[in-house]
N, C-alpha and C positions, 0 to 999 in steps of 0.2 A: 504493500500500500504506500510506503514511503517513496518508493521509486516512482509510482504513478503521480504522487503529489509533486514530485520534482520534475515531472515531464520526461523521465527516463523510461519510456514505454518498453523498449526492447529488453532492458534488464528485468523489468517487472514480469514480462512474459517468461523469461528464463527461470526466474525464482519460482513462479507459479508452477512451471513444468517440474522443477525439482521436488516441490511439495507433493505434486500429484503422483510422482513416481512412488513416494513412500505411502501416501494416503490416497488411494484411488478415488474415494468418494467424498473428498473434501469440497463441498459445494462452493464455499466462499472463494477458494483458490481458483476454481473454474471461472467464476464470474469476474474475479480480478484479472485473470488472463484475458477474458473476453473484452474487458475495458481496454486493456493494452492493445489488443488486436483492432478494436474499433478506432483507437486513436492513431494507429499506424496505417489506417486506410483499408484494413481487411474486413470490411463490413459484413460480408456474407459469412465468413468463418465465425466472427464474433456472435452473429445472430444465432447461428446453429448451436454454438456452445451454450448461449444464454437459454435457448429453448430447452436444451437438455436438462438444465437445472430447474427451469420453471415447471417442466412437466412433472417433476418430483414433488411439486407444491411445498417448497421449504417453509419452515416457520421460525428459523433462527434469524435473529435481528440482523446479523452481519450480512447474510446472503440477501435478505430482502432489501436492505439499504443499498448494497452494491448493485443489485439488479435495477433498483429505482434510478440510480445515477446513470447506469448504462442505457436504459430505455430513454432517459431524458436526452442523453447525447445523441441517441439515434433519432430523436424527434418522434418517438412512438409512445406518447403518454398513455394511450389507450391500453397498452400492455401492462402498465402499472396497476390499473384497476383489476385486471384479471388476477394478478399476483396476490393482491390483498383480499380479493373475494375468496380465494382459496384459503388464505391464512386465517381469515375470520371464521370460515366454516370449521377449521380444525381447532382453533382456540377461541371459542365463541365469547368468552368473557374478558378478552383483552381490550382495555380502554385504548391502549396505544394503537393497536392494529385497526380498530374501528375508526379512530380519528385519522389514521393514515389513509384509510379507504375513502373517508369523506373528502379529504384533500385531493385524492387521486381523481374522484368524480368531478371536483371543482375545476381541476386542470382541463378536463375535456368538456366541461359544461353540461354534465348530465344532471340537470336540476332535480328531476323526479327522484333519481336514485340518491341524490344528496339529501333530499327531504327524508327518505326512508332511513338512510344511514344516520342522520342526526337523531331521529327518534330512537333508533336502536341503541345509540350511545347513551341517550338520556335514560333509557330503561336500565342499562348496566350501572351508570353513575349519574344519579339525578342532579346534575349541575345545570344551573340556568343557561349558561352560554350554549350548551348542546341543544337545549330546547329551542333557543332562538336561532340557532343555525338552521334548524328545520323550518322555522317560520320564514326566515330570509329566503330559503330555497323555494318556498311557495311564491314569494314575491318575484323571484327570478323567473319562475315558470310563467307568471303573469306578464312579465316584461317581454319574454321571448315568444309568447303565444302569438301566432299570426292573427288569431281571431280576437279582436278587441272585446267582443261580447263574453267570450269564455273567461277572459281574465277578470272581467267585472262581476260575473255571476258565480264563478267557481273558486278560482285560486285566491283572490283577495278576500272574499267573505270568509273563506276557511282560515286564512291567516289571521283575520280580525278575531274570529271566534277563539283561536288558539291563544291569542294575547289576552282577550277578555277573561278567559279561564284563569290565567295567571294573576290578572288584576283582582278578580273576585277573591282568589285565595290569598291575596296580599303577598304574592311572591316576587313582585317586581323589585329588582335590586339595583341595577346599574342604569346610568344615563343612556347607554346605547339601546336599552330595551324600550325606554320611553321614545327615543328617536325613531325606533322601528315602528312603534304603535302610531306615531304621528305620520310617518311615511305611508303606512297602510291607509289611514283615514283620508289623507290628502289624495292618494291615488283613487280612492273610492268616491272622491268628491264629497265626502262627509265633512265639510268645512266647519260646521257648527260643533260637531263632536270633537274635531281636532282642536278647536279653540278651547273647549272645555278642558281637554286633557292638559293643554299648555298652561291654562290659567289655574288649574286645580292643583291638588296635592302632588300629583306625579310631576307636574311642571317644575317643582322645586329642585328636581334632580338635574335640570338642564343648566349646568354651570360651567362647562369647559370652555365655551366660546363667550366672548364679550357680547352682552345684549342678546344672547341666544333666544331667550324667552320673548323679549320685546319684538325681535325681528320676525319670529314665527307668528306671534299675535298679529303683527302688522300685515303679514302675508295673507292671513286668514280674513282679516277685516276687509282687505282689498277684494278678495275672492267673493266675499259676502256683500260687497258694496256697502259696507257699514261706514259711510264717510264721517259721521260724527266721531266715532271711535278712532278712525285713522287720524283725524285732525287733532284730537285731544292728545293722543299718544305722541304724535310728531312734535306737538307743542311742548309736551313735558320733556321729551328727550332733548329738544333744542335748548330748553332752559338749563339742562345739565351740561350740554356741550354745544355751544353756538357755532361750532366749526364743522358740524357733520352734514355734508352737502346733501346726501340722499334724503335726509329728513326735511330739508327745505323743500325739495321737489314734492315729497308726499304732502307736506303742509299746504303748499300752493294748490296742488291738484285737488286736495279735499275741500279747501275753501271755495274754489270755483265750482266744484260739483254741488256743494251745499247751496251756493247762491243760485245755481241753475235750477235746483229742485225747490227753491224758496223755502228751505228748512228753517224752522224757528225753534229755539230751545224751549223745553217745557217750563211752565211757570214755577211749579212747586219743587219737583224733585231734581236730582242730579242731571246735568246735561247729557252725560253718557257714562258708560262703564268706566271710561278712562278719565273722567273729570271734565273740566271746562272746555267748551268748544268755541272756536272763532268761525262765524259764518257771514262776515261782511268784509268788504274791501277795507273799510275804515279800520277795523280791528287788525287786519293783516298789516296795513301800513304802520299802525302804531307799534305792532309787535316787532316789526323789522327795525323801526327807529329805536325802540328800546334796546334791541340786541346791539345796535351800533353804539349807542350811548354806553352800554355796559362794556363793550370791547375796549373803549378808550381807557377804561380803568384796569384792563387785564395786564398781566406782567409781560406776556409776549403778544405781538400783533397777530390778530386772526383775520384771515381773508374772507371767511364764510359770510359774515353779515353784510359786507360791502357788495359782494357779488350777488347776494340774495336780493339786494335793493335793485340792482340792474336787471336781474331775472324778473322781478315783479313788474318793473317798467315795461320789459319786453312783452310780458303776458297781457298787461293792461292795454298796450298799444295794439296787440293782436285782437283784443276785444273791442278796439275802437274807443277806449276811454282811458285817458291818462292824465290830461292836463288838470282835471278837477282835483287830483289828489296831491298836488304840490310835492312830488317826490324829488323834484330837481331836474336839471338838464343832464342827460346822459353824458354829453361831452365833458361837462364840468366834473361829473362823478368819476369818469374814467381818468380825467386829468389828476384828480385827488388820489385816485387809486394808484396811479403811476408814481405820484410823489411818495406814497407810502411804501409801495412794494416793487418799484421799478428796478431795484438792484438784485431782485431774485429772478433766476432763470424762468420761473413759472409765470412771471407777469405777462409775458407775451401770450402764452396758451390760455391764460385766464381771460384776457381781453379779446382774444381772437373770436370767442363765441359771441361777443356783443357788438362787434364793429358794425353790424347791420343797423344799429340804432343811430349811427352818424349819417347825416345827409351828405351825399358825395361832394356837394359844393364846399363843405367844411373841411374835407380831408387835409388839404395842404396847410390850412390854418392850424388844425389840430396837431399835426406833426411838428409844426414850427413851435407851437406852444410847449410841447414836450421838450423839444431841443433846448428851449430857452432856460429850462430849470436844471439842465445837467451841467455840473461844474467842469467845463473844458477850458484848457489854456493853450494859446498859440505862442510859439517861441518868437516869431516875427510877424510883421503886419499881414502879409498875404499868404501865410502858411496855414496848413490845416490845424484846427484847434483839437488837441488830444486830451484824453482823460488822464488824471494824475494817479488814480488808484483803480482797483478791481471793481469797486462799487460803481464808479462813474462809467467804467467800460461796460458793465452789465446794462446800465441804464441806456447807454447809447445804442448798444446792440439791440435792445428791445425796440427802440424807435426805428432802427433800420429794418428790423423784421416787420414791424407794422407798416412801414412805407411800402415794402414789397407786397404785403397782403392787401393794401388798399389800392394797389395797381399804379402807384405813382411812378415806379421805375418802368412799368410796361409802356407807359404813355410817352416815354422820352424818345428823342431822335438818337440815331446811332452815335453821334459825337458825344452827346450828353451821357449816354450809357457808358461809353468807354471812359469818360471822365470819372463816373461813379466807380467803375471797376478799379481805376487807378487809386481813388481815394480809399476804397475798401481794403485794397491790398496794403496800402500804406498803414492803415489802422491795424491790419492783421500783423504786420511785421512789428509795429510798435507794441502791440499787445503781448507779443512773445516775451517781452521784458518781464512781465508779471509772472510768467510761468517757468522761470529758469529752474526753480526748485522742484518742479513737478516730476513725479516718477514716470517711467516709460509707459506705464499702464494708465496714467491719467491723461485727460484731454487738456489741451491748451485753452486758456480762457477765451482767446480770440479766434478759435477755429471757425465759428459761424461767419465771421467776416469773409474768410476765404471761400466758404461754401456759397455764400450769397453772391460773391463776385463770379463764381463759376456759373451760377444760375443765370446771371445777366448775360454772360458770354454764350451760354446755351441758347438764349433767346436770339442772339445775333446770328448764331450758326443756323438756326432754323429759318432765319430770314434770308439765308443765302451767303453769309460771310464764312467762306471756307476756313480762313486762318483761325477763326475763333475757337474751333474745336480743339486745335492743338494747344491753344492757350489754356483751355479748360483742363486738359490732361496735365499740362505743365504745372499749373497752380495746385492741382490735386496731389500730384506726386510730391511737390514741394511741401504741401501741408502734411502729407503722410510722413515725410522725413522728420518733421518736428513733433508729430503727434501719432506715433506708430500704432496706437490702439483705436484710432478713430474709425468706427465702423461705417459712418456716413461717407467718408472719403473713399473707403474701399468699395462700398456698394455703387457709388457713382462712377468710380473708375471702371468697375466691371461693366456697368451699363454702356458707358461710352466706348470702351474698347470693343465690346461686342457689336455695337452699331457700326463701328469702323471695320468690322470683319476680322479683328485680331483676337484670337482666343488664348494665345500662349500666356500672356501676363495674367489672365483671369484665374487660371488654376491656382496659382500661388496666392493671389489675393483672396480667393474664396477660402482656401485652407487656412489662411491666417485669420479669417473671421472666426474660425473654430466653431462652426455651426454645431449646435448640440441637439440631439434627440429630435423633437418635433420640428425644429427648424429645417431639417432635411425635406420636410413636406411643405413648409410655408415659404422658404426662400430658395429651395433647391432648383426651382424652375429657372433661376438666373443662369445656372450652370448648364442644365441638361438641354435647355432650348437651343444653345448655340454650339456646344462642343462638336457634335456630330455634323451639324449642318455647315460648319466652317472647315471640315476636313481634318479635325484633330481626332482621329479615330481612337487612338490609345487613351487620350484624356476622356473621350466620351464613354468608353468602356468603364473607366475608373469612376467617373461621376455617376453612372448608372448603378455601379456596384455599391457605392456609398449609400445611395438612396434605398436600393433594394435591401441592403443589409439591415437598414433601420426598419423598413416595413416588415420584413420577415421576423426580426427579433421582437417587434412590437407584439406579435401574436403570443410569443412565449412569455414575454415580460408581463403582459396584462394578466395572464393567469396567475403569475406570482403575486402581483399587487392584490388580486382578488383574495388569494389565500391569506395574505397578511391582514387584509381587512377583516376577514372572518376571525382570525386569531385574536385581533385586538378589538373586535366588536365595533369597528367603524363601518356600520352597515350602510349608512347613507352614501358612503363613497362608492359602494359596489356598482350601483346603476351608472354612476359617472364613469367608472372604468370601462364598463361594457359599452357605453355610448362613445367613449374615446376610441375604443378598439374598432367599433363600426365606422366611426368617422374616418379612421385611417384606412380601413379595408375598402371603403368606397371612395377613396381619394382619387380625384382626377389625375393628380401627378403620379400616383402609384400606377394607375392604368397606363399612362403615357410611357413611364419609364420601362414598365414590363414589355410593352409592345416595341418601343424603339430599341431596347436592349436585344431582343430576339432578332429584329431586322438587322441590327448591327453585327451580331454574331454570325448570321448567315452571310452577310456581306463580306466579312473578314475570313470566314472559314469554309463555307459550303463549296464543295468541289475544288477547294484549294488544299486544305490540310485534311479534311474529311469529306466524304461524299455528302451531297445534299440530303440524302435519305437518312444517313447516320446523324447529321446535325439536327434534323427535325425530330428524330427519335429521341435524341438526348435531351431535347427541350420538352419532351412529351407534348408536342404540338399536334392538334388534330383539326382538320378543316371544319368538321361539324360542330366543334365546341367553341363557345364564346364565353370567356370568363369575366367579361367586363360588366359591372352592374349599371347598365345604361340609365335605368330609371332613377337610381339613387346616387349618381355621381355627385361628389361634393367638391366644390372648388375651395381648397384650403390655402390657396396662395395668399401671401400677405402683400397686397398691391400698394400698401402705403408705407412700406418699410423704408423708402427713401423720403427724407424730409422734403416738404415742399411748402413754400410760403406764398403760393400763387393764390390769387383771388378765386372765389367759387367758380366763376365761369370758365376758368382755365384749368381748374384742378380736376382730378379724376372723379367722375360721378358714378352714381349707382347704375346709370344707363351703360357706361363704359364697362362696368363689371359684368353686366348681363351679356352684353355683346361679346366680350372677350371669352366668357364661358361658352357661349354658343359656338364661337369660332373654334375654340380649342376642341370642343366635342366633335364638331364636324370633321376636323382634321384627324382627330383620333380615330374616327370611324373609317376614314379612308385608309389610314395606316394599318388599322387592325384587319380590315378586309384584304388589303394587299398581302399581309403576313399569312392570313388563312389561305388565300389563293395559292401562294407559293408553297405552303405546307401540303397542299393537295396534289402537287405535281408527282411526287414519288408514288402516290396511291394509284396512279393511272397506269403504272408499269405494264409491260406487255403480258397479256394473259395467254397461257398455252392451252387454250380451248379451241377445238375445231370451230370454224365459222358456222354460223346458223345453228349451233347446238343450243339445246334448251337451257344449258347451264349458265350462260353468260349473265343472266339476270340474278341467279342465285349467288354466284361467287362475289357479288357486291360491286364489281367494277363499274357496271353500268349505272349503279346508284351513285358511285363516286363522281362520275362525270356530271350527274344531275346536281350534285352538291356544288361542283365547280361552276356550273352554269347559273345556279341560283345565287351564289356569292357574287358572280360577275354582274348579275342584274342589280344586286344590292349596291355594288361598287358604283355602277352607273348612276343609281339614284343618289348616292352620297355625293358624287361629283357634281350632279346637277344642283343639289342643295348648296354645296360649297360655292358654286359659281353665282347662284342667286344671292348668297350672303355677300360676296365680294362686290356685287353691283352697287351696294350701299356706299362703297368707298369710305369706309370709316377711318378716321384719324384719331388714334389714342394720344393723350398727352405724352410729351417726350419721356416723362418719368413714370408713366402709367404702364399697363401691361404690354410686353413686347408682342407684336403680331406673330401669327404662326407662319409656317413656311408655305402655306397653301397657295398664296398668290403667285409665288415663283413657280410652284409645281405646275400650275395651270399655264402661266404665260410662257414658260420656256419649252413647253411641248412634252415634258416628261409624262404628264398624265395621259395624253393621247397614246404615246408610245406604250406605256405599261398596259393600258386597257387593251390595245390591239394585240399585244403579246398573249394575253389570256384568251382572246378570241381565237388566236392561232392554235392554241392548245386544243380548243374544242374542235377545230377543223381537222387537225392531225388525228385526233381520237376517232373522228368520223371515218377518215381514210383507213385507219387501223381496223375498224369493224367491217368496212365495206370491201376491203381488199383492193388490189391495184387494177384489176380488170374493171371495165365499165365505170371508172371513176375519173374520167378526163376532166369533168367539170370541177370536182373538188380539187384535183391537182392544179388546175389553172387558178382556182381561187387562192390556193396556198401559195402558188408562185407569185401572184399579185401582192399577197400579204407580205411576202419576203421583200419584194421590191419597195413597197411603200414604207416598210419598217426601216430599210436602209436610208431612204430619203429622210424620214422623220429623225432618225438618230443623227444624220449629218446636219440637219437643221439645228438640232439640240447642241451639237458641237459648235456650230457657227455662233450660237448665243453665248458660248464660253470664251470667244476670242476677244482679245483686247488686253490693254495693260491693267494689271491688278492695282498697281500703284503708279500714279503719274505725277510729274511735277509741273504745276501750271502757275505762271507768274510768281515763282518763288515759293509757292505753297504746295504741300502734298495733298493729293486727293486719292482716296482709296475707292475701289469698286467691289464691295463685298458681294454684290449680286452675281458677279462673274464667278466668284469662288463658290457661291451656293449652287450656281448652275452646273459647275464642274462636278460638285458632289452628287447632284441629281443625275448627271450623266453616268457617273461610275455606278450608281445604284441601278439605273435603267439598263445599262449594258450587262450588269450582273444578272438581272432578271432575264434579259434576252438570252444569256448563255445557259441559264438553268432550263429555259424553255427549249433551247437548241439541243441540249443533251437529252431532253425527253424526245424530241423529233428524231434524234440520232438513234435512241433505243428502239424506236418504232420502225425506222427505215432500214436499219442494219439487217434484221432477220429477213425482211422482204428481199433485200439485195442478195443475201447468201442463197435463199431459195431459188431466185432467178438463175444464179450462176450454176446451181446444181442442175436445174432443168436444161440449161444451155449445154452442160457437159453431156447429159443423157442424150440429147437430140443431136449432139455433135454438129450443131449448126452455128454459124457465127452471126446469124442475122436475127437473133432474138432481140427485138427492139427494147431498149431501156426506157421505162416510163419517164416522162418529163420531170416528175417531182424530184428525182435524184439530181438532175442538173440544176434545177432551181435551188435545191438545198446547198449543193456545193458552191454555187455562185454566191449564195447568201453568206455562207461561212467565210468564203474568201474575202467578201466585201467587209464583213465584220472585222476580220483580221486587219485589213488595210486601214479601216477607220480607226481601230484601237491604236495601231502603230502611229497613225498621224497624231492622235491625241497625245500619245506618250511623247512624241517629238515636240509637240506644241508646249507640253509641260516642261520639257528640258529647256526650251527656249525661255519660258517664264522664269525658270530657276536662274538662268544666266543673267537675265535682265535684273532680277531682284538682287542678285549678288553684286552686280555692277553699279547699282543705284548709289550714287555718292550723296549721302544726305548732308555731309558737312557743307556742301556748296550752297545749300539752301540759305538764301539771305533772309534773316528775320527782321527785315527793315519794317518800319512803321508799326512794329508791335510795341506794347508798353513794357516789355520785359526788361528787368534789370540784368546786369551781366551774370550774377550768380544764378538767375533763373534760367538763363539760356542753356546751362548744362543739363537742366531737367528736360528741356525741349529735346535736346539731342538724345537723351535716354529714352524718352517717350517714342520718338520717331524710330529709334533703333529697335525698340520692342515691337512696334507694329511691323517693321520690315522683317524682323526675324520670325515673327509669327506667321506672316504670309509665306515666307520661305519654307517654314516647317509644314504648313498646310499642303503646299504644292508638293513637297517631298513625299508626305504620307499618301497623297492621292496618286502620285506617280508610282510609288512602290506597289500599291494595291492593283493599279491597272496592269503593271508588268505581270503580276501573278495571274491576273485574269487572261492576259494575252496567251500565257502558256496553256491555259485550259482550252482556248479556242483551237490551238494547234492540234489538240487531241481529237477534234471533232470531224476529221476527214473520214468520210465513209469509205 
């Protein structure tokens, strides 16, 4: 066992063998040997050995634990349940084995068996937790039941009765048990009963979370629409803590609900269960004013009361009545707020919510008013006035962010914008003074100046200023050198490099972000969207692996979390874990990565290192099966991960999100159907059945071609939907979601090529079933298909021609679309070759049969059917075309290597001398990345060329 712990698996196997020589039947030694075998890659031997031991139904703890470890490593948790089922039968009173059995069921999600195992445990050892394990398993059955009705009429009422029994017998001990009771009542929509539980004696046990009882009461009052109670409770909690924002929201919601219902407090008795109720705007106004007056006496400044006043003004304006309540002018209130909190980084995000209250005509005046109260000092008369300390710097930064948000910078001319960029960079460099003592992991105080300057330059780039984008990269790389942990710099660099078609620098940037766990799903798209499409195949493989490793381990990890939650009685977390697992399983990104990863593997390996058939088999791909949950696809991408200070009309909207999800789903459908069509090729292999025999339908091949034809129709439909979608000509904001590769796929002709290749498969199949005689028409059709395919592929190649990077007026311009077209060309030619090898497998036997006939008849004049010549010409032309593309790529490599970037004049840019070195670095990175892409594409095409040479019949 020590050897296994230290990872020395071979020694472990040897030691186990020695032991087994002496004691032939030592179960535990056999299992330890099996673990060694499993870890050295001999899965089959390990499994056989483990089953030998399992068949004897061991009951010693060591063997059971060792087998559990082994089965877990084999990802076969269902075998653990069988193991403990047998052990429990032999040792029926073992608490330990029963609880192991319960946890084994939990790992595989067998909720009904969990419920039974829990009750069996409670009968042996009547401890409360075991009883409630059983109750929780009933709730799990209700959550997982497909039939909503069943869960409301059977599982939940049964769970409720089980808990009520414990309540009546006064056996409720722990907080978790009360939580569970509350959860059941809430799911049954018995809100009144749930409220009584929380407010009653049982509710006193709810102590582990702050305000746990109050929050649960509030939730029930809202469900029951008991606004007086909502209001009184929120009021009471705000008196205790006037900085708790959620209760201000509830307080306002309830006040306006009560006004709309014309509710009046009863004359004699209490207003409500929770005490005094406010039901008029006057009371609300006075209440907020009192909170502000009280705040001025508090030892630390509180933001809540001031923001609540702005929130109230906003709601009153929304209702069309504000002026009569004399709450003050929002502009003045925001100004006062800035004076009080302007040096805090949160000041901007606080005010951002309320800028709609300012009339646009007042924007410039408002910004000037803020600037006037910041202590800035200029060294000489016409120099920029700079802050003297971090406080003043924060205040100034807040104003700059507000200026961007109010659209003041957007309205400027190019010249003014450039002047602002210069000023912002000056302030950035000056601000670095304050951060000299910062650790590497801390951000510099003035980082946002640099980021805002880059946003302004991005505006200019989108307006057609080519040079601006290089300045963006320069400033970001410089910023990163001073603030190596700034994630915003890295994310923006990733986006810009990708837009320029340079993937190489991105891998390193992304890995330095050190994305953890769920982030592989939320920001992984930044990586996986571009790696493959820009020709970085190795990096694409790696980035897909990162993501897939996370998604696959999530399955295993979630079961562990659930088991821990049972052990510690954190029942309310269990449904959350299940929801989390479902959210990841139906993640759009997961489905995309799975599909693209398989297409990529086929592209790199099929018919190169292994046959297409073996590749598809190793991925257990099947054209009939579709494992993507189309109805439940969840878009978990974080599209606001990049900071943006844009006004609402320029920022990413809900509409953009919807459209992006629609586009991603359409593209995924096209990719997934392509993958399934390719995976159907090997199933059509030549059948050695006599023609016209009854059996062809039975041995399934004719149904396989039906599958292919059905998928082809679906692909046509998906392509049509895709084209319709693109007709809308949607432009996402520059920092919004990146568009898919769909537009390129249609416009460069790859789509038509790939579809007609699959139609060709159908024709060749027809030729195969009809034989060569009397099939002149099909042969001609196939001949024409070959011709038009060569034309289409040549067209596609022409769309790849041109310089990838060119120097124009001293500025670099990249053409990422040419690179993406090249990548599509490689993919399309690969599909063409897979289809050709299918044609080859069909035509070869025909040819050898003809030659046999020829020999028998000893005639030299047996005419060769035209299809052979067609196919030979086609293969020869494919070979010539591929050679031409390889030569073109060599040419690109030479041009890229010879490109002398030093000679680029960086005249008329605002860069200082030390910044120019960053420009050199940036341009070098882009050049090197393009070079790398072209090399990888070239290598792959050379391998494909070798496979063409084998296709001569």
